[in-house]
C-alpha positions as a Markdown table, in Angstrom:
| # | Residue | x | y | z |
|---|---|---|---|---|
| 1 | Unk | -7.4 | -13.3 | -7.2 |
| 2 | Unk | -7.9 | -13.3 | -3.7 |
| 3 | Unk | -4.8 | -11.9 | -1.2 |
| 4 | Unk | -4.7 | -11.4 | 2.3 |
| 5 | Unk | -2.9 | -8.1 | 3.6 |
| 6 | Unk | 0.4 | -9.2 | 4.4 |
| 7 | Unk | 0.8 | -10.8 | 1.1 |
| 8 | Unk | 0.3 | -7.3 | -0.9 |
| 9 | Unk | 3.5 | -5.1 | -1.3 |
| 10 | Unk | 3.0 | -1.9 | -1.1 |
| 11 | Unk | 4.2 | 1.8 | 0.2 |
| 12 | Unk | 2.1 | 4.1 | 1.4 |
| 13 | Unk | -1.3 | 2.7 | 1.4 |
| 14 | Unk | -4.7 | 5.1 | 1.1 |
| 15 | Unk | -8.3 | 3.2 | 2.0 |
| 16 | Unk | -11.7 | 4.4 | 0.1 |
| 17 | Unk | -14.7 | 3.1 | 0.9 |
| 18 | Unk | -17.3 | 3.3 | -1.2 |
| 19 | Unk | -20.2 | 2.0 | -3.4 |
| 20 | Unk | -19.4 | -2.0 | -4.1 |
| 21 | Unk | -21.3 | -1.3 | -7.6 |
| 22 | Unk | -18.1 | 0.2 | -9.1 |
| 23 | Unk | -16.1 | -3.1 | -8.7 |
| 24 | Unk | -19.7 | -5.7 | -9.6 |
| 25 | Unk | -22.5 | -4.4 | -11.0 |
| 26 | Unk | -24.8 | -6.3 | -8.6 |
| 27 | Unk | -22.8 | -5.3 | -5.9 |
| 28 | Unk | -24.7 | -2.7 | -3.4 |
| 29 | Unk | -23.0 | -2.0 | -0.6 |
| 30 | Unk | -19.7 | -0.4 | 0.8 |
| 31 | Unk | -16.6 | -1.8 | -0.2 |
| 32 | Unk | -13.1 | -0.9 | 0.4 |
| 33 | Unk | -10.5 | 0.5 | -2.4 |
| 34 | Unk | -6.9 | 0.2 | -1.4 |
| 35 | Unk | -3.8 | 1.9 | -3.2 |
| 36 | Unk | -0.2 | 2.3 | -2.9 |
| 37 | Unk | 3.2 | 2.2 | -4.2 |
| 38 | Unk | 4.0 | -0.8 | -5.5 |
| 39 | Unk | 6.5 | -2.3 | -3.4 |
| 40 | Unk | 8.9 | -4.0 | -6.5 |
| 41 | Unk | 9.3 | -1.2 | -8.3 |
| 42 | Unk | 9.4 | 1.9 | -5.5 |
| 43 | Unk | 13.3 | 2.9 | -6.2 |
| 44 | Unk | 12.9 | 2.2 | -10.0 |
| 45 | Unk | 11.4 | 3.0 | -13.3 |
| 46 | Unk | 7.8 | 2.5 | -12.2 |
| 47 | Unk | 4.6 | 2.0 | -14.5 |
| 48 | Unk | 1.2 | 2.8 | -12.7 |
| 49 | Unk | -1.1 | 2.2 | -9.7 |
| 50 | Unk | -2.9 | -0.4 | -8.7 |
| 51 | Unk | -5.8 | -1.1 | -6.3 |
| 52 | Unk | -7.1 | -4.0 | -4.3 |
| 53 | Unk | -10.9 | -4.6 | -3.3 |
| 54 | Unk | -12.3 | -5.8 | -0.1 |
| 55 | Unk | -15.6 | -6.2 | 2.2 |
| 56 | Unk | -13.9 | -7.0 | 5.1 |
| 57 | Unk | -10.4 | -5.8 | 5.3 |
| 58 | Unk | -8.5 | -9.1 | 5.6 |
| 59 | Unk | -9.4 | -11.1 | 1.6 |
| 60 | Unk | -8.3 | -8.7 | -1.3 |
| 61 | Unk | -9.1 | -9.3 | -4.3 |
| 62 | Unk | -6.7 | -7.9 | -7.0 |
| 63 | Unk | -4.2 | -6.1 | -8.2 |
| 64 | Unk | -5.9 | -4.2 | -10.6 |
| 65 | Unk | -4.2 | -1.8 | -12.7 |
| 66 | Unk | -5.7 | 1.9 | -12.1 |
| 67 | Unk | -3.1 | 3.7 | -13.8 |
| 68 | Unk | -0.8 | 2.8 | -16.4 |
| 69 | Unk | 1.6 | 5.4 | -18.3 |
| 70 | Unk | 1.1 | 6.3 | -21.6 |
| 71 | Unk | 3.7 | 6.4 | -24.0 |
| 72 | Unk | 5.8 | 9.8 | -23.7 |
| 73 | Unk | 4.5 | 10.4 | -19.9 |
| 74 | Unk | 6.1 | 13.9 | -18.5 |
| 75 | Unk | 8.1 | 12.0 | -16.0 |
| 76 | Unk | 10.0 | 8.1 | -16.5 |
| 77 | Unk | 10.9 | 7.4 | -13.2 |
| 78 | Unk | 8.8 | 6.8 | -9.8 |
| 79 | Unk | 5.4 | 6.5 | -9.0 |
| 80 | Unk | 4.3 | 7.2 | -5.2 |
| 81 | Unk | 2.0 | 7.7 | -2.8 |
| 82 | Unk | -1.4 | 7.5 | -4.8 |
| 83 | Unk | -4.3 | 8.9 | -3.2 |
| 84 | Unk | -8.2 | 8.7 | -4.2 |
| 85 | Unk | -10.7 | 11.2 | -3.5 |
| 86 | Unk | -14.4 | 11.6 | -4.5 |
| 87 | Unk | -15.0 | 14.5 | -5.0 |
| 88 | Unk | -18.2 | 16.6 | -6.6 |
| 89 | Unk | -19.5 | 12.7 | -7.7 |
| 90 | Unk | -16.1 | 12.3 | -9.5 |
| 91 | Unk | -12.4 | 10.6 | -8.5 |
| 92 | Unk | -9.6 | 12.1 | -8.8 |
| 93 | Unk | -5.7 | 10.6 | -7.8 |
| 94 | Unk | -3.3 | 12.8 | -6.2 |
| 95 | Unk | 0.0 | 10.8 | -7.2 |
| 96 | Unk | 3.2 | 11.4 | -7.1 |
| 97 | Unk | 5.8 | 11.0 | -10.3 |
| 98 | Unk | 9.4 | 11.5 | -10.5 |
| 99 | Unk | 11.3 | 12.1 | -13.7 |
| 100 | Unk | 14.9 | 12.1 | -14.5 |
| 101 | Unk | 15.4 | 15.3 | -16.0 |
| 102 | Unk | 13.7 | 17.7 | -13.8 |
| 103 | Unk | 12.2 | 18.0 | -10.6 |
| 104 | Unk | 9.7 | 15.5 | -9.2 |
| 105 | Unk | 6.2 | 16.5 | -7.9 |
| 106 | Unk | 2.1 | 15.9 | -7.2 |
| 107 | Unk | -0.3 | 15.9 | -10.3 |
| 108 | Unk | -3.7 | 15.1 | -9.8 |
| 109 | Unk | -5.5 | 12.4 | -11.8 |
| 110 | Unk | -9.2 | 12.0 | -12.9 |
| 111 | Unk | -11.6 | 8.6 | -13.4 |
| 112 | Unk | -15.6 | 8.7 | -13.1 |
| 113 | Unk | -14.9 | 5.2 | -11.2 |
| 114 | Unk | -12.6 | 4.4 | -8.0 |
| 115 | Unk | -11.0 | 1.4 | -10.0 |
| 116 | Unk | -9.8 | 3.9 | -12.7 |
| 117 | Unk | -8.5 | 4.2 | -15.3 |
| 118 | Unk | -7.4 | 8.0 | -13.9 |
| 119 | Unk | -5.5 | 10.0 | -16.7 |
| 120 | Unk | -4.2 | 13.5 | -15.9 |
| 121 | Unk | -6.3 | 15.7 | -15.1 |
| 122 | Unk | -3.9 | 18.9 | -14.0 |
| 123 | Unk | -1.1 | 19.8 | -16.4 |
| 124 | Unk | 2.1 | 18.3 | -14.8 |
| 125 | Unk | 2.7 | 18.3 | -11.4 |
| 126 | Unk | 0.2 | 21.2 | -9.4 |
| 127 | Unk | 4.0 | 21.4 | -7.4 |
| 128 | Unk | 6.5 | 24.3 | -7.9 |
| 129 | Unk | 8.4 | 23.1 | -11.1 |
| 130 | Unk | 11.6 | 23.9 | -9.5 |
| 131 | Unk | 10.9 | 22.1 | -6.1 |
| 132 | Unk | 11.3 | 18.5 | -5.7 |
| 133 | Unk | 8.5 | 17.8 | -4.2 |
| 134 | Unk | 5.7 | 14.4 | -3.0 |
| 135 | Unk | 3.7 | 13.1 | -0.8 |
| 136 | Unk | 0.6 | 15.2 | -2.4 |
| 137 | Unk | -3.2 | 15.3 | -0.4 |
| 138 | Unk | -6.1 | 16.8 | -0.6 |
| 139 | Unk | -7.9 | 19.0 | 2.4 |
| 140 | Unk | -11.3 | 20.3 | 1.6 |
| 141 | Unk | -11.9 | 23.3 | 3.8 |
| 142 | Unk | -15.0 | 24.2 | 6.6 |
| 143 | Unk | -16.1 | 26.1 | 3.9 |
| 144 | Unk | -15.5 | 24.5 | 0.9 |
| 145 | Unk | -12.1 | 26.0 | -0.5 |
| 146 | Unk | -9.6 | 23.1 | -2.0 |
| 147 | Unk | -6.4 | 22.3 | -1.0 |
| 148 | Unk | -3.2 | 20.3 | -1.3 |
| 149 | Unk | -1.2 | 19.5 | 1.5 |
| 150 | Unk | 3.1 | 18.3 | 0.6 |
| 151 | Unk | 6.2 | 18.0 | 1.3 |
| 152 | Unk | 9.3 | 19.9 | 0.0 |
| 153 | Unk | 11.3 | 17.1 | -0.3 |
| 154 | Unk | 14.7 | 17.4 | 2.3 |
| 155 | Unk | 16.8 | 15.9 | -0.8 |
| 156 | Unk | 16.5 | 19.5 | -2.1 |
| 157 | Unk | 16.6 | 21.3 | 0.7 |
| 158 | Unk | 18.0 | 19.1 | 4.2 |
| 159 | Unk | 14.9 | 20.2 | 5.9 |
| 160 | Unk | 12.0 | 18.4 | 5.1 |
| 161 | Unk | 8.7 | 21.0 | 4.5 |
| 162 | Unk | 5.1 | 20.1 | 5.3 |
| 163 | Unk | 3.3 | 23.1 | 2.7 |
| 164 | Unk | 0.0 | 23.9 | 1.4 |
| 165 | Unk | -1.3 | 25.2 | -2.0 |
| 166 | Unk | -4.9 | 26.8 | -2.6 |
| 167 | Unk | -6.5 | 24.7 | -5.8 |
| 168 | Unk | -8.9 | 25.8 | -8.0 |
| 169 | Unk | -12.1 | 24.8 | -7.4 |
| 170 | Unk | -11.9 | 22.1 | -10.4 |
| 171 | Unk | -8.9 | 20.9 | -8.9 |
| 172 | Unk | -6.5 | 21.6 | -12.4 |
| 173 | Unk | -4.5 | 23.6 | -10.9 |
| 174 | Unk | -3.1 | 26.0 | -8.3 |
| 175 | Unk | -4.0 | 29.2 | -7.5 |
| 176 | Unk | -1.6 | 30.7 | -5.2 |
| 177 | Unk | 2.0 | 30.2 | -3.6 |
| 178 | Unk | 2.3 | 27.5 | -1.8 |
| 179 | Unk | 3.0 | 28.0 | 1.8 |
| 180 | Unk | 5.4 | 26.5 | 4.8 |
| 181 | Unk | 3.1 | 25.1 | 7.2 |
| 182 | Unk | 5.9 | 22.9 | 9.8 |
| 183 | Unk | 9.5 | 21.9 | 9.0 |
| 184 | Unk | 10.4 | 18.9 | 10.0 |
| 185 | Unk | 13.2 | 20.1 | 12.6 |
| 186 | Unk | 10.7 | 22.3 | 14.5 |
| 187 | Unk | 8.6 | 18.7 | 15.5 |
| 188 | Unk | 10.3 | 18.2 | 19.3 |
| 189 | Unk | 12.6 | 15.4 | 20.9 |
| 190 | Unk | 11.5 | 12.9 | 19.6 |
| 191 | Unk | 12.9 | 13.2 | 15.7 |
| 192 | Unk | 16.1 | 12.5 | 14.6 |
| 193 | Unk | 18.6 | 13.9 | 12.0 |
| 194 | Unk | 18.7 | 11.1 | 8.8 |
| 195 | Unk | 22.1 | 10.7 | 7.1 |
| 196 | Unk | 23.1 | 8.6 | 4.1 |
| 197 | Unk | 26.1 | 8.2 | 2.4 |
| 198 | Unk | 24.3 | 10.6 | -0.5 |
| 199 | Unk | 23.5 | 13.0 | 2.1 |
| 200 | Unk | 25.7 | 12.8 | 4.7 |
| 201 | Unk | 25.5 | 16.2 | 6.6 |
| 202 | Unk | 22.0 | 16.7 | 9.0 |
| 203 | Unk | 18.9 | 15.4 | 7.2 |
| 204 | Unk | 14.8 | 16.6 | 8.2 |
| 205 | Unk | 12.7 | 14.0 | 6.3 |
| 206 | Unk | 9.1 | 14.7 | 5.9 |
| 207 | Unk | 7.1 | 12.4 | 4.4 |
| 208 | Unk | 3.2 | 11.7 | 3.8 |
| 209 | Unk | 0.8 | 14.6 | 5.4 |
| 210 | Unk | -2.8 | 13.6 | 5.5 |
| 211 | Unk | -5.1 | 15.9 | 7.6 |
| 212 | Unk | -7.8 | 15.0 | 9.8 |
| 213 | Unk | -10.4 | 16.3 | 12.1 |
| 214 | Unk | -11.5 | 15.1 | 15.8 |
| 215 | Unk | -15.0 | 14.7 | 17.0 |
| 216 | Unk | -14.5 | 18.2 | 19.0 |
| 217 | Unk | -13.1 | 19.9 | 16.1 |
| 218 | Unk | -9.3 | 20.3 | 16.2 |
| 219 | Unk | -7.2 | 20.0 | 12.7 |
| 220 | Unk | -4.7 | 17.6 | 12.8 |
| 221 | Unk | -1.1 | 16.3 | 10.3 |
| 222 | Unk | -0.6 | 12.7 | 10.3 |
| 223 | Unk | 3.0 | 13.1 | 9.4 |
| 224 | Unk | 6.1 | 10.5 | 9.0 |
| 225 | Unk | 9.5 | 10.7 | 9.9 |
| 226 | Unk | 12.6 | 9.1 | 12.1 |
| 227 | Unk | 13.0 | 8.1 | 15.8 |
| 228 | Unk | 14.6 | 6.4 | 17.9 |
| 229 | Unk | 12.9 | 3.7 | 16.4 |
| 230 | Unk | 13.2 | 4.1 | 13.1 |
| 231 | Unk | 10.5 | 4.7 | 10.3 |
| 232 | Unk | 7.1 | 7.2 | 12.6 |
| 233 | Unk | 3.9 | 8.1 | 12.5 |
| 234 | Unk | 3.4 | 12.2 | 14.0 |
| 235 | Unk | 0.8 | 14.4 | 14.9 |
| 236 | Unk | 0.8 | 18.1 | 15.0 |
| 237 | Unk | -2.1 | 20.4 | 15.8 |
| 238 | Unk | -3.5 | 23.6 | 14.0 |
| 239 | Unk | -3.7 | 26.1 | 17.2 |
| 240 | Unk | -6.9 | 27.8 | 15.3 |
| 241 | Unk | -8.3 | 24.6 | 13.5 |
| 242 | Unk | -7.6 | 25.4 | 9.7 |
| 243 | Unk | -4.8 | 25.0 | 7.7 |
| 244 | Unk | -3.5 | 28.8 | 8.0 |
| 245 | Unk | -3.2 | 28.1 | 12.1 |
| 246 | Unk | 0.1 | 28.0 | 13.9 |
| 247 | Unk | 0.8 | 24.2 | 13.9 |
| 248 | Unk | 1.8 | 23.3 | 17.7 |
| 249 | Unk | 3.8 | 19.2 | 17.8 |
| 250 | Unk | 2.4 | 16.5 | 19.6 |
| 251 | Unk | 5.5 | 14.7 | 21.3 |
| 252 | Unk | 3.8 | 11.2 | 21.8 |
| 253 | Unk | 4.0 | 9.3 | 18.5 |
| 254 | Unk | 0.7 | 7.4 | 16.9 |
| 255 | Unk | 3.3 | 4.8 | 15.8 |
| 256 | Unk | 7.0 | 4.9 | 16.8 |
| 257 | Unk | 8.7 | 1.6 | 15.0 |
| 258 | Unk | 9.7 | 1.1 | 12.1 |
| 259 | Unk | 6.1 | 1.7 | 10.1 |
| 260 | Unk | 4.7 | 4.7 | 8.4 |
| 261 | Unk | 3.2 | 6.8 | 6.0 |
| 262 | Unk | -0.5 | 6.7 | 7.1 |
| 263 | Unk | -3.6 | 7.5 | 6.4 |
| 264 | Unk | -7.3 | 7.1 | 8.7 |
| 265 | Unk | -10.6 | 6.2 | 7.7 |
| 266 | Unk | -14.0 | 5.4 | 8.8 |
| 267 | Unk | -14.6 | 1.3 | 8.3 |
| 268 | Unk | -18.1 | 0.2 | 7.6 |
| 269 | Unk | -18.2 | -1.3 | 11.4 |
| 270 | Unk | -18.0 | 2.7 | 12.4 |
| 271 | Unk | -14.6 | 2.3 | 13.8 |
| 272 | Unk | -11.6 | 4.4 | 12.6 |
| 273 | Unk | -8.6 | 2.4 | 11.3 |
| 274 | Unk | -5.2 | 3.8 | 10.9 |
| 275 | Unk | -3.2 | 1.9 | 7.8 |
| 276 | Unk | 0.7 | 2.0 | 7.4 |
| 277 | Unk | 3.4 | 0.0 | 5.8 |
| 278 | Unk | 5.0 | -1.3 | 8.4 |
| 279 | Unk | 8.2 | -2.2 | 8.0 |
| 280 | Unk | 10.0 | 0.4 | 6.3 |
| 281 | Unk | 12.5 | -2.1 | 4.5 |
| 282 | Unk | 12.1 | -2.4 | 0.5 |
| 283 | Unk | 10.3 | -5.7 | -0.6 |
| 284 | Unk | 8.7 | -6.9 | 2.5 |
| 285 | Unk | 6.7 | -3.6 | 3.6 |
| 286 | Unk | 2.9 | -4.2 | 3.6 |
| 287 | Unk | -0.3 | -2.4 | 5.1 |
| 288 | Unk | -1.7 | -2.8 | 8.7 |
| 289 | Unk | -4.6 | -1.6 | 10.2 |
| 290 | Unk | -4.7 | -0.6 | 13.4 |
| 291 | Unk | -7.8 | 0.6 | 15.2 |
| 292 | Unk | -8.3 | 4.3 | 16.8 |
| 293 | Unk | -10.4 | 5.8 | 19.2 |
| 294 | Unk | -10.0 | 9.3 | 20.1 |
| 295 | Unk | -8.7 | 10.7 | 23.8 |
| 296 | Unk | -8.5 | 13.9 | 25.2 |
| 297 | Unk | -8.9 | 15.6 | 21.1 |
| 298 | Unk | -6.5 | 13.6 | 20.0 |
| 299 | Unk | -6.1 | 10.5 | 18.3 |
| 300 | Unk | -4.5 | 7.0 | 20.2 |
| 301 | Unk | -3.9 | 3.3 | 19.3 |
| 302 | Unk | -6.5 | 1.0 | 20.9 |
């Protein structure tokens, strides 16, 4: 069925621009394929992920289920933050799964179509078995080395970490130990501690990393935490333009009022857009698109 953007209740939106023939055989132009965490089951036991398809970023067809947990799936709780990338002519989904008996983390699934069905490609999660992790994203270095950048979650360590691990060329497994890129508390004056009844101590949240390289060659990580006006979208830069650099935090937030877990994509008109979910409120969150421009080698909303 056709729905408008504001009617789609998902968190953590991710947009892939890909050949329309994956959607309908006779469509030769590219279309938008949008994934996300189902809003209704975000904080409960969930069964999978959907995709919505559009030609104009306004009217969307769907939802189409692209992954459904098989019986005896290894994680029995949440399904979060699906991201789909085309790599070596196949489609890989980076998705977080939580389990009631062990630590959750990001796994990699695979399909020959952006509409799935996606099936497990890695052996359970790529992230360490004894870490509580989420929000894995894909990064391919300038020399073709694949990495997963992910979050070591604040619920386990108080101060959330953005980490990176090198992947095997076939994206089936990690090939070295994760490295901490930065900790949430290092972000500067804009970040605010997060507390609730279950976690009353001073916590610093890190969510939703996404890597982007500017026209001038700077490598940035977009990521989310909490500031004065709620959920945010922040930017950090690598000082050497690569994943192993020192990460310097931009103090001006890209988005600061109750929206986050964003990513950047290039639209069919050549313009770049930020998509994120807003508001950060259960059952009210939906994707939004904001046109971006590069000024002084950083991203700004137009």
